[in-house]
N, C-alpha and C positions, 0 to 999 in steps of 0.2 A: 504494500500500500504506500501511497505517497504521503508526505507530511501534511498536505492539505486534507486528505481523507482522514488521517488521524486527528487533525484539528477538529473536524466535524464530529468526531466521536467524543471529544472532551466534555461537552455538556451532558452526556449520558453516563459519565463515570464520576464517582465521588472523589473528593480530595483524599479521603481516607483510603480509598481503593488504590489510587495511583501515586499518592504522595511519596512513599518510600522509593518507588521505582523512579520517580522524577528526580528525587534528590540523588539517587545512586548514579543517574545518567546525566547529572548536571543540567536538567530540564530540557534535554534533547528529546523532542516529541517522538521521533522515529525510534530512537534507542529505548525510550520509556516503554512504548508499546511492544517493542521487540522483547525486552526483558520480561514484561508482564506475560506475554504470550509464551515465552520459554518456560516461565515459572508454572503457568497453568498446564502446559504439556507435561512437565516433570511431575506435577502433583497428580495428574490423571494417570500417568504411567505407574506411579506408586500405588494408587487406588486399584488399578487393574490387577496388580500383583497381589495385593493384600485382601481385597474384597472376597474372592472365592475361598480364602482360608477360614473365614468366620463360619459360614454354614457347615463346612466340613468339620470344624473344630467344636461344634456344639456338643458339650459334654453331657454325660448322664446326670451329673449333679444339676446342671442348668435345666435339663428336661424335667427332673423331679421337682424343681422349685417353680416350674411354670404353673401358675394358678389360673391361667386364662380360661381353662376348660376346653380349649380348642386343640385338636391333635396336631402334633408337630410333624 
């Protein structure tokens, strides 16, 4: 994307969301969004690796403490 396209996205993002990325890149808009995108991809990759482990790791102790009444 071009710097102009990134500029058009700024009103849609909060200062809290992009602030640390902007400071890390010395307010370079293209670098800010590039770093943000890299971070989101890295986070998604970690979630992809760890999410399947949770249902497989559902222990007998957790099943026995489930009081919802619905079968697991």
